Backbone as ProteinMPNN parsed JSONL, in Angstrom:
{"seq_chain_A": "XXXXXXXXXXXXXXXXXXXXXXXXXXXXXXXXXXXXXXXXXXXXXXXXXXXXXXXXXXXXXXXXXXXXXXXXXXXXXXXXXXXXXXXXXXXXXXXXXXXXXXXXXXXXXXXXXXXXXXXXXXXXXXXXXXXXXXXXXXXXXXXXXXXXXXXXXXXXXX", "coords_chain_A": {"N_chain_A": [[-241.685, -1.323, -134.56], [-244.396, 0.773, -135.369], [-245.455, 3.916, -133.92], [-248.209, 4.019, -133.752], [-249.113, 1.413, -133.694], [-251.35, -1.011, -132.586], [-252.671, -3.351, -130.185], [-255.131, -5.777, -129.713], [-256.653, -6.206, -126.655], [-258.88, -7.058, -125.444], [-262.194, -7.9, -126.543], [-262.874, -5.461, -128.863], [-261.256, -3.613, -127.561], [-258.386, -1.834, -127.779], [-254.875, -1.402, -127.319], [-252.111, 0.753, -127.493], [-248.861, -0.199, -128.632], [-246.797, 1.22, -127.686], [-246.39, 3.346, -124.876], [-247.093, 6.049, -122.574], [-245.22, 6.777, -119.886], [-245.828, 8.276, -116.869], [-244.167, 9.256, -114.826], [-242.498, 11.432, -115.014], [-244.364, 13.452, -115.081], [-244.811, 13.928, -112.495], [-242.566, 15.189, -111.797], [-240.12, 13.756, -111.862], [-236.776, 13.747, -111.282], [-236.511, 16.164, -112.669], [-238.218, 19.269, -112.956], [-241.485, 19.581, -114.38], [-243.49, 21.481, -116.502], [-247.0, 22.388, -116.553], [-247.762, 22.999, -119.119], [-245.838, 21.645, -120.698], [-246.485, 18.998, -119.995], [-249.067, 18.885, -121.042], [-248.441, 19.13, -123.772], [-247.09, 16.7, -124.185], [-249.135, 14.768, -123.8], [-250.954, 15.563, -125.785], [-249.373, 15.198, -128.094], [-248.927, 12.456, -127.898], [-251.52, 11.366, -128.377], [-251.844, 12.374, -130.978], [-250.003, 10.838, -132.323], [-251.025, 8.321, -132.197], [-250.734, 6.987, -129.809], [-252.18, 5.515, -127.068], [-251.979, 4.656, -124.473], [-251.428, 5.199, -121.079], [-249.509, 5.496, -118.147], [-249.397, 5.8, -114.645], [-248.857, 6.638, -111.152], [-249.474, 6.737, -107.583], [-247.093, 7.163, -106.253], [-245.51, 8.741, -107.943], [-244.386, 11.802, -107.751], [-245.762, 12.131, -105.41], [-248.576, 11.99, -105.82], [-248.865, 14.069, -107.627], [-248.406, 13.436, -110.351], [-250.662, 11.83, -110.975], [-252.763, 13.699, -110.552], [-252.111, 15.693, -112.46], [-251.996, 14.231, -114.92], [-254.598, 13.149, -114.984], [-256.184, 15.501, -115.165], [-255.455, 16.34, -117.71], [-256.189, 14.146, -119.334], [-258.913, 14.205, -119.038], [-259.877, 15.817, -121.023], [-260.288, 14.246, -123.176], [-262.267, 11.675, -124.787], [-263.349, 9.067, -122.614], [-263.217, 6.448, -123.542], [-261.15, 6.498, -125.322], [-258.603, 5.995, -124.509], [-256.257, 3.975, -122.621], [-255.664, 3.479, -119.251], [-253.332, 3.066, -116.683], [-252.558, 2.545, -113.239], [-251.139, 2.296, -109.964], [-250.942, 0.294, -106.951], [-249.932, 0.037, -103.504], [-248.61, 1.984, -102.231], [-249.721, 4.405, -100.019], [-250.838, 7.77, -99.56], [-250.214, 10.057, -97.034], [-250.91, 12.761, -94.722], [-248.253, 15.048, -93.913], [-245.416, 16.773, -92.489], [-243.103, 16.565, -93.671], [-242.076, 17.602, -96.081], [-240.19, 18.545, -99.008], [-239.314, 16.393, -101.809], [-236.458, 14.906, -102.9], [-236.156, 13.468, -105.285], [-238.452, 13.766, -106.835], [-239.275, 16.583, -108.163], [-241.583, 18.078, -108.426], [-243.211, 17.225, -106.447], [-245.871, 16.835, -104.083], [-245.553, 18.569, -101.171], [-246.972, 18.226, -98.843], [-247.716, 15.683, -98.211], [-246.741, 12.267, -97.449], [-245.354, 9.126, -98.549], [-246.503, 5.904, -97.719], [-245.824, 2.494, -97.47], [-248.302, 0.129, -98.193], [-249.848, -2.764, -98.46], [-252.087, -4.045, -97.699], [-255.489, -5.314, -97.786], [-257.262, -3.256, -97.175], [-255.58, -1.103, -97.629], [-255.222, -1.315, -100.398], [-257.838, -0.767, -101.288], [-258.146, 1.868, -100.312], [-256.022, 3.147, -101.666], [-256.814, 2.885, -104.374], [-259.269, 4.313, -104.34], [-258.351, 6.883, -103.58], [-256.617, 7.404, -105.731], [-258.426, 7.515, -107.896], [-259.828, 9.813, -107.161], [-257.764, 11.763, -107.299], [-257.155, 11.569, -110.015], [-259.56, 12.348, -111.112], [-261.371, 10.714, -112.33], [-263.605, 7.92, -113.054], [-262.761, 5.362, -113.323], [-260.026, 3.023, -113.582], [-258.098, 1.348, -115.874], [-256.091, -0.673, -115.758], [-254.403, -2.079, -113.044], [-251.471, -2.112, -111.27], [-249.347, -3.847, -108.94], [-247.196, -2.117, -107.039], [-243.779, -2.228, -106.585], [-243.548, -4.565, -104.679], [-241.558, -6.049, -103.471], [-240.123, -6.139, -100.833], [-242.287, -6.599, -99.309], [-243.604, -8.894, -99.906], [-245.074, -11.076, -98.765], [-247.47, -9.994, -97.544], [-248.465, -8.697, -99.788], [-249.032, -10.841, -101.509], [-250.887, -12.269, -99.954], [-252.895, -10.378, -99.414], [-253.029, -7.979, -101.139], [-253.027, -8.821, -103.919], [-255.316, -10.655, -103.965], [-257.292, -8.744, -103.294], [-257.419, -7.239, -105.57], [-258.517, -8.928, -107.399]], "CA_chain_A": [[-243.105, -1.065, -134.596], [-244.799, 2.172, -135.468], [-246.07, 4.466, -132.719], [-249.648, 3.811, -133.728], [-249.449, -0.004, -133.696], [-252.178, -1.356, -131.433], [-252.943, -4.757, -129.94], [-256.43, -5.971, -129.072], [-256.488, -6.883, -125.368], [-260.217, -7.569, -125.142], [-263.019, -7.579, -127.712], [-263.113, -4.042, -129.092], [-260.368, -2.767, -126.758], [-257.022, -1.869, -128.307], [-253.878, -0.62, -126.594], [-250.921, 1.009, -128.305], [-247.69, -0.962, -128.191], [-245.979, 2.191, -126.947], [-247.192, 4.101, -123.936], [-246.476, 7.185, -121.899], [-245.018, 6.636, -118.452], [-246.014, 9.641, -116.377], [-243.346, 9.614, -113.659], [-242.003, 12.798, -115.226], [-245.45, 14.38, -114.788], [-244.656, 14.207, -111.071], [-241.298, 15.888, -111.623], [-238.997, 12.853, -111.616], [-235.433, 14.271, -111.561], [-236.57, 17.536, -113.178], [-239.563, 19.819, -112.912], [-242.196, 19.62, -115.658], [-244.582, 22.448, -116.479], [-248.295, 21.903, -117.029], [-247.746, 23.155, -120.574], [-245.075, 20.528, -121.268], [-247.285, 17.785, -119.81], [-250.131, 18.985, -122.042], [-247.853, 18.836, -125.085], [-246.793, 15.262, -124.248], [-250.394, 14.042, -123.992], [-251.47, 15.924, -127.112], [-248.52, 14.535, -129.081], [-249.188, 11.012, -127.813], [-252.753, 11.09, -129.117], [-251.602, 12.672, -132.396], [-249.191, 9.76, -132.888], [-251.707, 7.043, -132.025], [-250.435, 6.372, -128.51], [-253.371, 5.639, -126.224], [-251.743, 4.028, -123.17], [-250.787, 6.089, -120.12], [-249.262, 4.854, -116.861], [-249.071, 6.716, -113.561], [-248.85, 6.005, -109.829], [-249.447, 7.683, -106.467], [-245.686, 7.4, -105.904], [-244.897, 9.726, -108.83], [-244.645, 13.17, -107.304], [-246.699, 12.072, -104.286], [-249.908, 12.307, -106.322], [-248.834, 15.122, -108.648], [-248.553, 12.829, -111.677], [-252.062, 11.445, -111.177], [-253.576, 14.916, -110.704], [-251.777, 16.353, -113.72], [-252.417, 13.385, -116.035], [-256.057, 13.088, -114.984], [-256.72, 16.763, -115.686], [-255.221, 16.372, -119.156], [-256.974, 13.099, -119.997], [-260.334, 14.549, -118.99], [-260.228, 16.516, -122.264], [-260.468, 13.225, -124.213], [-263.287, 10.678, -124.443], [-262.792, 8.031, -121.74], [-262.965, 5.21, -124.296], [-260.086, 6.712, -126.317], [-257.292, 5.693, -123.932], [-256.113, 2.966, -121.571], [-254.951, 4.093, -118.135], [-252.924, 2.205, -115.57], [-251.932, 3.136, -112.064], [-250.541, 1.282, -109.102], [-251.218, 0.289, -105.518], [-248.768, -0.357, -102.714], [-248.239, 3.145, -101.421], [-250.778, 5.377, -99.771], [-250.312, 9.096, -99.238], [-250.755, 10.548, -95.765], [-250.409, 14.099, -94.395], [-246.939, 15.12, -93.268], [-244.668, 18.032, -92.543], [-241.805, 16.106, -94.178], [-241.602, 18.563, -97.068], [-239.791, 18.255, -100.385], [-238.805, 15.077, -102.212], [-235.325, 15.215, -103.775], [-236.24, 12.778, -106.576], [-239.606, 14.263, -107.583], [-239.198, 18.015, -107.884], [-242.922, 18.661, -108.393], [-243.965, 16.45, -105.464], [-246.689, 17.502, -103.08], [-244.791, 18.549, -99.917], [-247.861, 18.07, -97.69], [-247.995, 14.263, -97.973], [-245.64, 11.325, -97.586], [-245.755, 7.8, -98.996], [-246.355, 4.775, -96.811], [-246.128, 1.214, -98.091], [-249.486, -0.528, -97.638], [-250.334, -3.799, -99.373], [-253.251, -4.686, -97.091], [-256.712, -5.174, -98.581], [-257.763, -1.899, -96.919], [-254.666, -0.198, -98.32], [-255.559, -1.383, -101.825], [-259.095, -0.038, -101.467], [-257.873, 3.301, -100.102], [-255.157, 3.624, -102.745], [-257.617, 3.03, -105.596], [-260.21, 5.415, -104.13], [-257.594, 8.135, -103.617], [-256.125, 7.607, -107.103], [-259.552, 7.964, -108.718], [-260.08, 11.215, -106.802], [-256.705, 12.607, -107.87], [-257.289, 11.532, -111.473], [-260.833, 12.929, -111.521], [-261.991, 9.724, -113.211], [-264.366, 6.907, -112.329], [-262.196, 4.026, -113.52], [-258.642, 2.797, -114.004], [-258.197, 0.118, -116.658], [-255.102, -1.658, -115.33], [-253.799, -1.733, -111.758], [-250.272, -2.879, -110.964], [-248.842, -3.823, -107.569], [-245.955, -1.356, -107.19], [-242.627, -2.521, -105.723], [-243.906, -5.375, -103.513], [-240.419, -6.905, -103.124], [-239.873, -6.348, -99.406], [-243.591, -6.803, -98.669], [-244.197, -9.938, -100.746], [-246.06, -11.896, -98.056], [-248.76, -9.311, -97.437], [-248.945, -8.44, -101.154], [-249.612, -12.089, -102.018], [-252.043, -12.656, -99.137], [-253.964, -9.382, -99.362], [-253.156, -7.051, -102.268], [-253.448, -9.504, -105.145], [-256.721, -11.058, -103.879], [-258.159, -7.563, -103.283], [-257.535, -6.747, -106.948], [-259.177, -9.943, -108.243]], "C_chain_A": [[-243.365, 0.432, -134.66], [-245.447, 2.618, -134.157], [-247.538, 4.1, -132.609], [-250.056, 2.342, -133.811], [-250.224, -0.32, -132.42], [-252.412, -2.859, -131.387], [-254.3, -4.849, -129.252], [-256.229, -6.768, -127.778], [-257.806, -7.446, -124.838], [-261.062, -7.234, -126.365], [-263.332, -6.08, -127.795], [-262.228, -3.094, -128.304], [-258.945, -2.936, -127.267], [-256.114, -0.945, -127.503], [-252.667, -0.431, -127.5], [-249.74, 0.226, -127.741], [-246.657, -0.067, -127.514], [-246.908, 2.956, -126.019], [-246.398, 5.252, -123.349], [-246.42, 6.876, -120.406], [-244.971, 8.026, -117.845], [-245.249, 9.956, -115.092], [-242.836, 11.046, -113.795], [-243.089, 13.842, -114.972], [-245.463, 14.739, -113.302], [-243.328, 14.857, -110.757], [-240.115, 14.986, -111.339], [-237.704, 13.447, -112.159], [-235.403, 15.682, -112.135], [-238.017, 18.001, -113.141], [-240.177, 19.817, -114.308], [-243.353, 20.605, -115.535], [-245.879, 21.783, -116.933], [-248.351, 21.963, -118.551], [-246.987, 22.011, -121.25], [-245.843, 19.219, -121.137], [-248.425, 17.749, -120.825], [-249.604, 18.612, -123.419], [-247.54, 17.353, -125.247], [-248.066, 14.473, -124.533], [-250.966, 14.317, -125.378], [-250.677, 15.215, -128.208], [-248.742, 13.026, -129.077], [-250.434, 10.658, -128.614], [-252.561, 11.317, -130.614], [-250.815, 11.564, -133.085], [-249.782, 8.372, -132.634], [-251.398, 6.322, -130.73], [-251.627, 6.609, -127.584], [-253.209, 4.997, -124.848], [-250.915, 4.955, -122.284], [-250.678, 5.376, -118.771], [-248.83, 5.895, -115.837], [-249.047, 5.949, -112.246], [-248.912, 7.075, -108.749], [-248.018, 8.078, -106.085], [-245.081, 8.56, -106.694], [-245.294, 11.141, -108.417], [-245.629, 13.238, -106.152], [-248.084, 12.568, -104.715], [-249.934, 13.328, -107.438], [-249.037, 14.552, -110.045], [-250.001, 12.452, -111.947], [-252.945, 12.674, -111.372], [-253.355, 15.557, -112.073], [-252.274, 15.531, -114.916], [-253.936, 13.306, -116.117], [-256.688, 14.341, -115.555], [-256.567, 16.835, -117.199], [-256.071, 15.341, -119.885], [-258.464, 13.398, -119.987], [-260.792, 15.314, -120.222], [-260.534, 15.538, -123.402], [-261.567, 12.253, -123.799], [-262.659, 9.523, -123.657], [-262.486, 6.738, -122.488], [-261.846, 5.357, -125.328], [-258.695, 6.4, -125.771], [-257.403, 4.592, -122.882], [-255.23, 3.59, -120.493], [-254.582, 3.036, -117.104], [-252.369, 3.063, -114.446], [-251.499, 1.982, -111.167], [-251.053, 1.403, -107.671], [-249.947, -0.139, -104.797], [-248.238, 0.774, -101.865], [-249.484, 4.003, -101.247], [-250.104, 6.687, -99.385], [-251.009, 9.605, -97.984], [-250.167, 11.926, -95.464], [-249.078, 14.042, -93.647], [-246.435, 16.558, -93.264], [-243.268, 17.752, -93.079], [-241.223, 17.05, -95.226], [-241.216, 17.979, -98.403], [-239.29, 16.827, -100.565], [-237.672, 15.33, -103.197], [-235.386, 14.55, -105.151], [-237.377, 13.28, -107.452], [-239.762, 15.743, -107.271], [-240.55, 18.706, -107.838], [-243.807, 17.979, -107.355], [-244.728, 17.341, -104.495], [-245.957, 17.436, -101.734], [-245.649, 18.29, -98.683], [-248.202, 16.619, -97.376], [-246.711, 13.45, -98.06], [-246.212, 9.971, -97.986], [-245.532, 6.789, -97.877], [-246.67, 3.506, -97.593], [-247.351, 0.622, -97.407], [-250.053, -1.478, -98.687], [-251.508, -4.562, -98.775], [-254.456, -4.505, -98.005], [-257.295, -3.771, -98.404], [-256.887, -0.856, -97.611], [-254.927, -0.159, -99.814], [-256.811, -0.564, -102.1], [-258.875, 1.472, -101.331], [-257.052, 3.873, -101.249], [-255.952, 3.848, -104.025], [-258.593, 4.194, -105.482], [-259.487, 6.762, -104.248], [-257.073, 8.433, -105.023], [-257.239, 8.114, -108.003], [-259.89, 9.423, -108.421], [-259.029, 12.133, -107.411], [-256.828, 12.679, -109.39], [-258.549, 12.247, -111.954], [-261.58, 12.016, -112.479], [-262.771, 8.718, -112.379], [-263.842, 5.492, -112.548], [-260.726, 4.102, -113.923], [-258.659, 1.442, -114.686], [-257.293, -1.005, -116.166], [-254.509, -1.174, -114.01], [-252.635, -2.684, -111.503], [-249.98, -2.807, -109.467], [-247.419, -3.274, -107.662], [-244.919, -1.761, -106.139], [-242.959, -3.377, -104.494], [-242.744, -6.162, -102.908], [-240.248, -7.172, -101.632], [-241.168, -6.524, -98.606], [-244.34, -7.935, -99.37], [-245.282, -10.73, -100.028], [-247.426, -11.228, -97.997], [-249.319, -8.989, -98.822], [-249.631, -9.68, -101.716], [-250.894, -12.44, -101.267], [-253.203, -11.675, -99.223], [-254.122, -8.542, -100.622], [-253.668, -7.74, -103.525], [-254.892, -9.99, -105.059], [-257.684, -9.86, -103.9], [-258.369, -7.008, -104.687], [-258.309, -7.698, -107.851], [-260.631, -9.606, -108.494]], "O_chain_A": [[-242.64, 1.237, -134.075], [-245.927, 1.792, -133.38], [-248.055, 3.895, -131.511], [-251.24, 2.05, -133.982], [-249.814, 0.051, -131.32], [-252.359, -3.546, -132.407], [-254.586, -4.094, -128.323], [-255.696, -7.877, -127.807], [-257.818, -8.226, -123.886], [-260.683, -6.365, -127.151], [-263.973, -5.515, -126.908], [-262.425, -1.881, -128.369], [-258.368, -4.022, -127.201], [-256.517, 0.134, -127.068], [-252.253, -1.36, -128.193], [-249.636, 0.016, -126.532], [-245.748, -0.557, -126.845], [-248.073, 3.185, -126.342], [-245.202, 5.403, -123.594], [-247.453, 6.733, -119.751], [-244.166, 8.861, -118.258], [-245.653, 10.846, -114.343], [-242.754, 11.781, -112.811], [-242.776, 14.996, -114.678], [-246.059, 15.741, -112.905], [-242.991, 15.059, -109.59], [-239.187, 15.397, -110.642], [-237.561, 13.628, -113.368], [-234.36, 16.335, -112.091], [-238.936, 17.194, -113.282], [-239.478, 20.024, -115.3], [-244.109, 20.56, -114.564], [-245.862, 20.753, -117.608], [-248.922, 21.081, -119.192], [-247.443, 21.473, -122.259], [-245.853, 18.413, -122.068], [-248.715, 16.7, -121.401], [-250.25, 17.863, -124.151], [-247.708, 16.805, -126.336], [-248.078, 13.608, -125.409], [-251.413, 13.396, -126.063], [-251.265, 14.688, -129.152], [-248.744, 12.392, -130.133], [-250.402, 9.747, -129.441], [-253.059, 10.54, -131.428], [-250.944, 11.37, -134.293], [-249.106, 7.363, -132.836], [-251.764, 5.158, -130.569], [-252.03, 7.748, -127.346], [-254.194, 4.813, -124.132], [-249.85, 5.431, -122.679], [-251.626, 4.738, -118.314], [-248.003, 6.76, -116.124], [-249.203, 4.727, -112.24], [-248.458, 8.199, -108.964], [-247.775, 9.202, -105.644], [-244.231, 9.285, -106.175], [-246.398, 11.603, -108.703], [-246.262, 14.27, -105.93], [-248.68, 13.435, -104.076], [-250.941, 13.442, -108.137], [-249.771, 15.133, -110.845], [-250.519, 12.723, -113.031], [-253.79, 12.688, -112.266], [-254.313, 15.918, -112.758], [-252.903, 16.076, -115.822], [-254.501, 13.388, -117.207], [-257.629, 14.258, -116.345], [-257.452, 17.337, -117.891], [-256.618, 15.634, -120.948], [-259.202, 12.898, -120.837], [-261.996, 15.445, -120.443], [-260.985, 15.95, -124.47], [-261.783, 12.026, -122.609], [-261.57, 9.057, -123.992], [-261.577, 6.005, -122.097], [-261.616, 4.445, -126.122], [-257.708, 6.527, -126.495], [-258.474, 4.319, -122.339], [-254.179, 4.159, -120.791], [-255.412, 2.22, -116.705], [-251.801, 4.134, -114.659], [-251.501, 0.825, -111.586], [-251.528, 2.455, -107.242], [-249.001, -0.621, -105.421], [-247.508, 0.554, -100.898], [-250.203, 4.287, -102.206], [-248.955, 6.708, -98.944], [-252.236, 9.585, -97.888], [-249.056, 12.234, -95.896], [-248.815, 13.127, -92.866], [-246.969, 17.429, -93.95], [-242.366, 18.582, -92.963], [-240.013, 17.274, -95.257], [-241.837, 17.029, -98.879], [-238.9, 16.154, -99.611], [-237.912, 15.923, -104.249], [-234.738, 15.017, -106.088], [-237.283, 13.23, -108.679], [-240.316, 16.111, -106.235], [-240.67, 19.796, -107.279], [-245.027, 18.14, -107.382], [-244.293, 18.437, -104.142], [-245.761, 16.342, -101.205], [-245.113, 18.149, -97.584], [-248.893, 16.341, -96.396], [-245.725, 13.879, -98.66], [-247.397, 9.7, -97.789], [-244.515, 6.815, -97.185], [-247.674, 3.449, -98.303], [-247.432, 0.612, -96.179], [-250.657, -1.051, -99.67], [-251.886, -5.615, -99.288], [-254.449, -3.65, -98.891], [-257.766, -3.167, -99.367], [-257.387, 0.149, -98.116], [-254.863, 0.904, -100.432], [-256.844, 0.238, -103.034], [-259.366, 2.252, -102.146], [-257.349, 4.958, -101.748], [-255.791, 4.872, -104.689], [-258.733, 4.98, -106.419], [-259.96, 7.668, -104.935], [-257.084, 9.584, -105.458], [-257.03, 9.038, -108.788], [-260.205, 10.185, -109.336], [-259.368, 13.172, -107.978], [-256.625, 13.74, -109.98], [-258.595, 12.706, -113.095], [-262.331, 12.482, -113.336], [-262.627, 8.661, -111.157], [-264.406, 4.531, -112.025], [-260.256, 5.079, -114.506], [-259.184, 0.479, -114.128], [-257.698, -2.168, -116.161], [-254.156, -0.003, -113.873], [-252.797, -3.904, -111.519], [-250.324, -1.826, -108.807], [-246.547, -3.884, -108.281], [-245.169, -1.644, -104.939], [-242.679, -2.958, -103.371], [-242.936, -6.873, -101.922], [-240.232, -8.33, -101.216], [-241.143, -6.589, -97.377], [-245.57, -7.931, -99.42], [-246.316, -11.03, -100.627], [-248.432, -11.838, -98.362], [-250.535, -9.009, -99.009], [-250.692, -9.579, -102.331], [-251.876, -12.861, -101.878], [-254.363, -12.074, -99.119], [-255.235, -8.403, -101.129], [-254.64, -7.287, -104.13], [-255.65, -9.763, -106.002], [-258.774, -9.956, -104.466], [-259.389, -6.374, -104.958], [-258.712, -7.319, -108.951], [-261.328, -10.353, -109.181]]}, "name": "protein", "num_of_chains": 1, "seq": "XXXXXXXXXXXXXXXXXXXXXXXXXXXXXXXXXXXXXXXXXXXXXXXXXXXXXXXXXXXXXXXXXXXXXXXXXXXXXXXXXXXXXXXXXXXXXXXXXXXXXXXXXXXXXXXXXXXXXXXXXXXXXXXXXXXXXXXXXXXXXXXXXXXXXXXXXXXXXX"}
């Protein structure tokens, strides 16, 4: 499939069959500059890619902040954005994250699949993104928290 191939997911709403996963925008395994992140988003749009995925987990919020700032330069109806729930970010003195080199050292991740955790996670994600909506929300890594995810997280997203 070509980069610019799109699929209609709702009347008048098309999503590219390829997307940009923004874990690297949070510094997954290597640091990424704002300039490089800008180039990725610009190139994605130039090649017809309109789907972007992020999460609070990626760089402890850094990916959402960075991607949101870049996407704000484009009309909101020109892209599809997904993020995730399941982890909330809370203040800490824990410091650096060895897997996400651009991670915010002032917060740590806590698993939270409660209905309140879902609400908080979405509110916080929207603030970090600087947007008023997220098109798709995934439940992130519920494996060891399946009971509460099924009882609370999934219904809260309905």
